[in-house]
C-alpha positions as CSV (number, residue, x, y, z in Angstrom):
1,M,14.2,-7.4,-1.1
2,L,16.5,-4.5,-1.3
3,A,18.9,-5.0,-4.2
4,D,22.2,-3.3,-4.7
5,S,22.1,-0.5,-7.6
6,G,25.1,-2.0,-9.2
7,C,28.3,-0.2,-9.7
8,A,28.3,3.7,-10.2
9,L,30.6,6.5,-11.2
10,T,30.0,10.3,-11.4
11,T,30.6,12.0,-14.7
12,K,32.1,15.6,-15.4
13,K,28.4,17.1,-15.4
14,G,28.0,15.7,-12.1
15,T,25.2,12.9,-13.2
16,R,25.6,9.6,-11.3
17,R,25.8,6.8,-13.7
18,T,24.6,3.3,-12.7
19,H,25.0,0.2,-14.7
20,T,22.5,-2.5,-13.8
21,Q,21.9,-5.8,-15.8
22,G,23.0,-4.3,-19.1
23,Q,21.4,-1.0,-18.8
24,T,23.1,2.6,-17.8
25,V,20.6,5.0,-16.2
26,A,21.4,8.1,-15.0
27,T,20.4,9.8,-11.4
28,P,21.1,13.4,-11.0
29,K,23.8,14.4,-8.5
30,G,22.5,14.6,-4.7
31,T,19.6,12.4,-5.5
32,R,19.3,9.2,-3.7
33,A,18.0,6.1,-5.6
34,Q,16.6,3.2,-4.0
35,R,15.2,0.2,-5.7
36,F,13.2,-2.5,-4.4
37,L,12.8,-5.7,-6.6
38,L,9.7,-7.6,-5.8
39,K,8.6,-10.6,-7.7
40,P,10.5,-11.3,-11.3
41,G,9.9,-8.2,-13.8
42,D,8.4,-5.8,-10.7
43,A,10.3,-2.9,-8.7
44,V,9.7,-0.1,-6.7
45,H,12.0,2.8,-6.9
46,I,12.2,5.6,-4.9
47,Y,14.2,9.0,-5.7
48,S,14.8,11.6,-3.4
49,N,16.7,14.8,-2.7
50,S,16.5,17.6,-0.5
51,H,13.5,19.2,-2.5
52,A,11.8,16.1,-4.0
53,I,10.4,12.5,-3.5
54,T,9.4,10.5,-6.5
55,F,7.9,6.9,-6.2
56,Q,8.0,4.8,-9.2
57,L,6.6,1.4,-10.1
58,R,7.9,-0.6,-12.7
59,H,6.4,-4.0,-14.4
60,E,8.5,-5.5,-17.3
61,V,7.4,-8.5,-19.0
62,P,9.8,-9.7,-21.9
63,T,8.1,-10.1,-25.2
64,E,9.5,-13.6,-25.6
65,V,7.3,-14.5,-22.1
66,D,4.2,-13.0,-23.1
67,L,3.9,-11.0,-26.6
68,A,0.4,-9.5,-25.2
69,A,1.4,-8.5,-21.7
70,T,1.9,-5.0,-21.2
71,S,5.2,-3.6,-19.5
72,F,4.8,-0.3,-17.5
73,K,6.6,2.6,-15.5
74,A,4.5,4.8,-13.5
75,A,5.9,7.8,-11.2
76,V,4.2,10.0,-8.8
77,A,6.0,12.9,-7.1
78,L,4.9,12.9,-3.3
79,T,5.0,15.5,-0.7
80,P,6.7,14.7,2.6
81,S,3.5,14.3,4.1
82,D,2.2,12.1,1.3
83,A,5.4,9.8,1.9
84,L,4.8,9.9,5.6
85,A,1.1,8.6,5.1
86,I,2.1,6.0,2.6
87,A,4.7,5.0,4.8
88,G,2.6,4.7,7.8
89,E,-0.2,2.8,6.0
90,L,2.4,0.1,4.6
91,L,4.0,-0.2,8.2
92,T,0.2,-0.9,9.8
93,A,-0.7,-3.2,6.9
94,A,2.8,-5.3,7.3
95,A,2.5,-5.5,11.1
96,A,-1.1,-6.6,10.7
97,Q,0.1,-9.7,8.8
98,L,3.3,-10.3,10.7
99,T,1.2,-10.3,14.2
100,P,0.2,-13.9,15.2
101,K,-3.5,-14.5,15.3
102,A,-4.6,-15.7,18.7
């Protein structure tokens, strides 16, 4: 599910600030930010511009839900060929699941 990143404004320094669910996060000017919400607490964020692609996984567990559970954010920088290889594999896997079995 693709989610809207909330309302955004550009500051004097050229940084785009996005307000989502009570949090304000900064995205540098010229950087595209896409957020894909998965099951509650999980999200994939993709940041890209003409020089870089960053893939970030987030898993958040509120302490009131589970005090011992771990929340995390992990990000990796991707080359264009890495991004295309991952996209291709995701398309292949999704198509196999969507194709009706005979």
